[in-house]
N, C-alpha and C positions, 0 to 999 in steps of 0.2 A: 402607473396609475394614477390621473389626476387627483390632487387633493392630498396625495402620500405624502406624509415627513419624509426628508431628508437623513439615512441614517448614515453616523460617523461609522468609519471602516474598522475602526476599533476599541474596545473597551478601554477605557483612559482613567479606570477607576484606581487609584493608588494602590502600588503593592513593591515592596521592597526587592521583589522578586522580577517584578516586569519590565522589559526593556523596550521602549515605545521609539524605537527607532525605525522608521518608515523603510530606508534607504538597505535591501535586501541584501545578501554576500552573495549571490547568483542569481540571475535574472533569466526570464526565456521570453522570446520575440516573439513569439507565434501568439499571444495570446492577448495582445494588445487590445483594446477597445475604447470606442469613442465613449466620454460621459453625457449621453443625453439622454431622456426619454425615449423610449423605443414600444409599440406597440408588443404586445405578450406573441401574437401568431409570427409576425418577425423572428421575436425572440427564437421563438420553437426551430423555426425554419434553420436561423441560423445555429441554433445548436445542433439541429439535425447534421448540419454539413460539415459543422466541427467531430463530430463523433463518427462522422462516415470515413473523415479525412485520416482521423484517429485509427479505425479500427482497418482503414489500406493500408496504413503505413506499417501498422503492425505483421501484418499478412504476407507485406510484398518484401521478399529477400531483396537487399540492394547487391550484395556480393553473389556471385555465382557459387553453388556448390555443387559437389561432385557425391551425389549419395550411391550409396554400396548397394550391393544385392541381399545385403541382410538388412538395410534400413528400413526402421516401419513410423514412418512418421505421424503414428497414435501413440507413440512411446511416450510416458513421461519423460521429462527432461532433467530427471533429479533421482539423487538416491540418498537413503538415510546417512547422517550425519557419522554414523560410525563407521564412514566410509574410510578412514584410514587403516581399518582393521578388519576389509573385504577384499576379498579377490576382486582384481579388477576385471571385467565382462565386455567391454567395449572392445570397438576397435575403430582408427581410421580409414578411411578411403586407400584401398591399394594402389589409387592414381593421386597421392599426394602432391600436394602442392608447392611454393616455396616457403608458406605461411607455414603450413602444416608440416614440413621437413624442420621447419626453425622450432616450431612449438614440442617437436620431440627431442629434441635438446634438452629439455626444461625437465624438472623434476615432475615426475606423475604422482598424484595419488591414486589411491585404488577404488577411487570414486567413479561411478557410472554417471555421465551427465553430457549434456548436448553443445557443443561448439560451434555453433554457424553462423549464419548473417545477419546482420543489424537491418533494418527496416529503413528506409530513405528517409531525409529529415528535408522537408521541402522549403524551409527555409535556412540552412548551414550549407554550402558548397563545399562537396566531399574534397579534401586534399592529400587524399589517397593514393598511392601508386597503384596501377592497375595490378601488379602482383600480389598488393594487399587486398584487393577488391576480390581476392578469391579465397573461399574457405570450405575446411574441408568440414562435414556432419560427423558426428558420430552416432552410430543407432546401436540399440541392443541387439547382443546375440541371438540367432535364432534357433539356439537350443538352449531350451529356458531352463533346464537342468541344472545349468551354470548357475544360475540365480537361486539367492538363498531362497528360504519359503517363503521367510516374511517378505521380500521385497515382490517375489510375483503374486502373492495373494495380497496384500496390506497396501504395496505401494502404487500398483500398476490398476488395480482397480477400484470400485467409489463404492459405497453406501449408499441405497436408495431410501429415503421414506417418506409416505404420504406424497410421491409423486416428487419429491425432490431428492436431488443430491450431493451427498457429504464426501468428504474424504474416507476412506477406508485405511490410512494408516494413523495408528495411535486414535479409531474411531471414537468418537465420542468426545476427544479434547477441545474442539472449539466446536461450536453449537451453531455455527451458521452454514449454509450452504457452498458448493463449489459450482453449480452449475454456470450455462452461459448467463443466466439473468445475474448472477451475482456475480457474475466478471465485467460484465457492463456495470454493473454498480459501481464494482471499483476502479473501471476507468475514468467514469465519470465524476467520483469523489476525487482521484488525482488532479483534472481537470479544474476543478472548484479549489481543490487549497493551490493549486498554481497561481488561478486567479485570485484568490482573496489574500495570497500572500505577496501580490504584486510580481507574481513570475518568479519568485525564490524558490529553489528547489529544497535549499536550506538556509538557516538561520547561524548555524555555527560557524565561527571564523575560517571556514577551512578551503578559500579557493586557491589559494599558492599550492597550498601541501598538495590538492586535487591535480592543479595542471603539472606538477613535478611528477606526481606519480604516488599513488598512494595503497593502500588496502582498506576497501572499506566493506563491511556486514550490512547488508539490509533482513532484518530480522521481519517476517510473515511479510514477504516481498508481492502474495497473491498472482495478480497475471504478470509481476513483474516490470511493470512499465515506467515505476520511478529508478529502475536501475537501469531498464536497458536505455531510456535517454539520457542519465547521468553518464553510461559507458560512451555512447556517443560524444557528449560534452565534454567529456574527460578522459582522451584513447589513452594517455600513459599511464591511468588507475584503472585498478582491477577490482570489479564489485562481484560481490559472491551475494547472493540472495537463497535466503531459507523460507520454505514453507511446508504446511503439512500437506498440500497439495500440488499434483502433479500438472499445472493449470498453467506454464508458462509456454511463448512460442518455441517453437525447435529450432530457429531460424535468429539468432541473437549477434548482438554485438560478438567481437574477438577476445573483448577483456571480461565479458559477463559471464559469470557463471550461478547455474542451480541450481540447488540440492533440497530432496526429499529431508527434512528432517522435524525434530519438535526443539525448539529453540530453549524451552523449559529441561529439558534434561542436559548433563553436563555436557560441556565442549570438549571435543579431541584436539582443538585447532591448540595451537602452543601458547603459551601467553604472553602478552606485548607486541602482540602483532599487528593489530588494525590502527588506520589513522583513525577513523570515523563510524562508528555504528548508529545505526538510522533505525527509528522503528515508528510507523504512522499508520493511525488508524487499527490500532491491533493492543493496544494496551487494555482496552476494556477487557479482553480475554484472555489476558495471563490471570495465571494463579498465583502466583506468587513474586510481585513487582521488585519487593526488596532484595531476594535472591539473585533476579534479573539482573538489579544495577549491581550485585558484587561481582556477580559473573563478568558482566562489560567490563566493568572496572580493571580486573584481573586480564582481561586479552586486549586491552586497551594500550597502545605505546604511550610512554610518560609523554603528556602531552595531547593526545588525541583526545576526541570531542563523541560524547554520546547525545542524540537528539531525540526527542520524541513530539511526536503530532496527535495529535487528538481533538476529536468534539466531546463537548461536553453534552451527552443529550438529557438535556434540563431547559424546557424551550424557556426565553426571555423576552421581556417586553419594555420597551422605554418610553411608549405612553400608555393611557387608558383603554387600547384594546384589548389589551389582556392582564388581566388583575390576577391573583392568588385566588381570588373566590368565583373566578370566571369561567363555565364550565366549557373545559375544553379536551377533547377525545383523544388527540396528539399527545398531549402532558399527559395524560392518565395511561398511553399506553406504553408511553418510555417507561414510566415509573413502574408498570406491571411487567415490563419487560425488565426493565435493572433488577427488579425483586426474582423474576425467574433466574437472572443469569448469577444473582449471591447464590441461589439452592443449587446451583452449579458449579459453586466455587470461585468465581472471579467478580471483582470490584469494575461495575460501569464506571463509577468515578474515579475510578485509579489516578486520572491525570491531576485532581485536586491538591492532594498532598506527595504526588512526585517530587516538585523541587526541593522539600525539607526530608526527604527519604534520599534524594539524590546527595545534599549535604551529610547527611548521616552515614552513607556508604562511602564518604572520604572525594568525593567531586569538588573540585572548585569553580569559582566565576559560574555559579549556576544562575540563569536567569530566565524567566517567562516572559512571550508575547503573547498578545492576547485580540484576537480577531472577531469582530459580529459576521455572521455567515445568516443573511434572512431566510427564513423558509417563505419562497415564493418569492413572487414579482414584483411586491410591492414599491421597493424603494427607486428612488428617481435616477439615481447613480447607475448608466448601464453596468457595469461590471459588476454592481452587487446586484442586479437584477442576472446576471447570466449566473452568477454564484446561487441565487436564490430558486431559480431554475433548475439546476444541475439538482442541486441538495433535495428540493422536494421531488424530483422525480425519481433519485437514490431511493429517499423514503420509499415511495408510492410503488414501486417495481419490488421492496423489497420487503414489504409489510408481513407478505405471508411467509416466508423463508424465514424472516429476522423473527417472525414470531412463533413459531410451531413449537420449537426444543422449550424454551424459555418458558412459556405458557403454558406447556404441557407438564413441567416440572412444577407447577403451583396447582397442579390438580383440574386445571382446565378442560373440555373435550373440544375437538376440532370444531364441531357448532357452532359451540361459545365462541372460538378465535373468531370465526368467519361472520359471526352476527356483529362481533365487536368492531372488527376492520369496517364495518360498514361507517359506523360513526368517523372511526379515524379518517376514511378517505375523505368526507365530505369536509372533516376538519382541516385538511391539508388543502383544500383547494379556497378554502376560505379566505378570501383578500382582504376581507376588513380585520383581520386577526394581523399586527404587525408582530411578530415573533420572530426569533433567531436564535439560535445556537453559537457558543461561543468555541471557538478554535484555540485552544491551547499548543502554544510550541515552547517546549523545556529541552533548553542544551545545558550542555556542563561539562568543564573538563579536566582529564584526569593528570593529579599534580606533576611535576615532573619530578622533583623529590622523591 
């Protein structure tokens, strides 16, 4: 926008835990954009093309799959983490491939999960052999009587409220929907975060470990897009994604596995198992972050890293277009939703005390990096304009779903919510307010001794 100030890409306020190294430990080659002003209409067109490419990549399998007669493409790709104690009910295709036969020699858990194909990566040429480019998907047994009752009723189904769809497993634990709108928002936030972090999938220094082969745990994996892209980039590494919702694709990289589980319950995985534990855009819904950190520390290998990336939902501004006394419905909405989330049992600003909590839990070398993500397309920098467009769209599309449960918890009626959101939408589209949200990325290492 002509006359708009140029916003710095990072918050450079002095902080003992903040690392301002702009060189990420990993980078993405498919999100590089020019650094010049671009009309908003062109940004929309480019963003829509980017989203279409992402959707096509996620739903077009690269490896050939051999479905079985009992395959159910609508089945969830996961099972609860009490998986070590459950009877396995999935079976591979009778027409096995070399990859499937090799996998059969490995120890199998009793978990039910999909191990299928990965989507195409248009920016990297495949180096896998033809035999490796085939995978055998697993499917849910057609005889549902073999499943525990909790799996058929709580994992494979969904809960519907007010025209919105929510997870049924541990219903109510997560306050926000899991429908198509929310899944698109998750993918938008993924792209926004990558662009904001200059293409980095992580800031913890784990690049060499992932190249050699590591165990990675992704908490609150959502659509699984981060886990799948990481699996494509590091084929020697095994990535496990955990989420309450079975919304991940059926075809995934062979080294990526998804499970429906509540990671706030006791983990059945052995201690000292993981090289890297990752959580992103989820900490705001964790009921007990301190307990989560204790579990993560136990299950990390000595020298392993825990990393959390989270937006702080509190609009900030570096000029006089937004002051503490300026009427701003978006800020009011975030405050009200935050109050409702506290009523429901979580802290929307849990990222702020996280560095000190990690130190108290026993982590070493704790560092925090902060980036500014504009709300809207007001910056001159094209990369930041893209970030702002994705953030504004994600907020706009999620207003109804994000508001319902938290504001109902405050005693609002649905009519009051809808009337209030009219002003919030206007505030989101107000290009005269140069607001931004801060993205905090915090990581720390489990001591070797």
